[in-house]
N, C-alpha and C positions, 0 to 999 in steps of 0.2 A: 148717602146714596140715593139716587132717584133713577126712576125710569118712565118713559112715557111712550105710548104708541099713539101717532097722530094719523087720522084717515086722509089721505092725499089722492083723490080720484083722478086729478089731471097732471100726471107727471109723465113728461115725454121720454125719459132715459133713465137707465141705473144711475148715471152720475147726477142727474138732477135730484134723484130721490135722496142720494147721499148729501147732496148740499143742502136739501130741505132739513135732512135729520139734523145738520149742524145748526141751522137756523132754530128749530124746535128745541134742540138742546139749550141754546143760548136763552131762548125764551122761558123754559123752565127754570133755569138758574135765576133769572130775574123774579120770577114768580115766587121762588123759595127763599129769596133774599141773600143769595150768595154773592160775594163780591170777588172771588177768585176761583178758578176751576182748571181742570185739565179735561178737555174733550178729546176722546179717542174715537177713531174711526178707521174701518178696515177697506177704505178706497184711498190708495197712496195718492191718485191723481188730485182728489178732493182735498186731502190734508195739505198737500203741496201748494195748491191754490189758495187756501186759507192762511198758510204760513207766509206766502210771498208778499213782499212789499209794493210790487209793480202791479199795475192794472190789469185785470184779468179781462180779455177780449172775446171770451167764449160765450156761447148760449147762456152760460151760468153766470155771467157777470153781475147781474143785478143782485142774485141770491148771495154770492161771494161777498159782494160789497156790503149788503145789509148785515151778514154775519160779522164780517170784520169791524163795521161801525158799532155794532152792539157789543163786540168783545172789547172795543176801546173804553167802553163806559165802565167796565170791570177793573179792579186794582191790579189782577193778573189774569191772564188767560192764555192757555197753551192749548195747540192743537197737535196731536200725536197720532202716529200711525200704530195701529195694532193689528197683528195678522188676523184672520178671519177665524182661525181655530180657537183664538182666545176671545172671540166675540160671539160665542155661540148662543148666548141667552138672547141677545138682540135679535138674532136670526129666528129663534124659536118664538118670540113674541110677535114678529112680523109675520109669521105664516100662522098665527093661531086664529083660526076662522071663528072660532068661539066667541072671540071679541067683537064680532060684526064690524060695522063700518063706523062705529063711534070711537071716540077719543079715550084713551085710558092712562091713569096715572099711578105710578107707585112710588111712595116715599118710604124708606126704610123697611120695605116689604120685598118678598120675593114673589113674582107672578106664579100663579098656579101651573100654567103651561111648562114653566121652567123646572118646576118640583116634579112634574109628570115625567119629564124628559129623563130624570135621574141623573142630571149633572151634578156633579160636585159643587156644593155651596159652602160658603163660610160666612156665618152671622157673628159679628163681634158686639 
């Protein structure tokens, strides 16, 4: 398991932010040397765009295309929708102002902000 929080100051919409999340996830996978993954997100619109085989003609087309192209370099890559309630840790990390404007990465760790929130965690 891995997590990252990337600082992206010029994001025009929530949809664009979610698309960038997918792009950062693919980049993190590559950096960690993974060849297969399941990327989960709580924006059904973005997940459907990433799963689609047809061209996306929205303002997000360049980001969607880049994520899909990078996903093809992996042996297996799936994009799945997960309800927001099951994605609480991601939202806690995103709102953690103590992390300031720098990028942060966790590999086989639980961010302290998630621990402070008292969410149930399972570490195997």
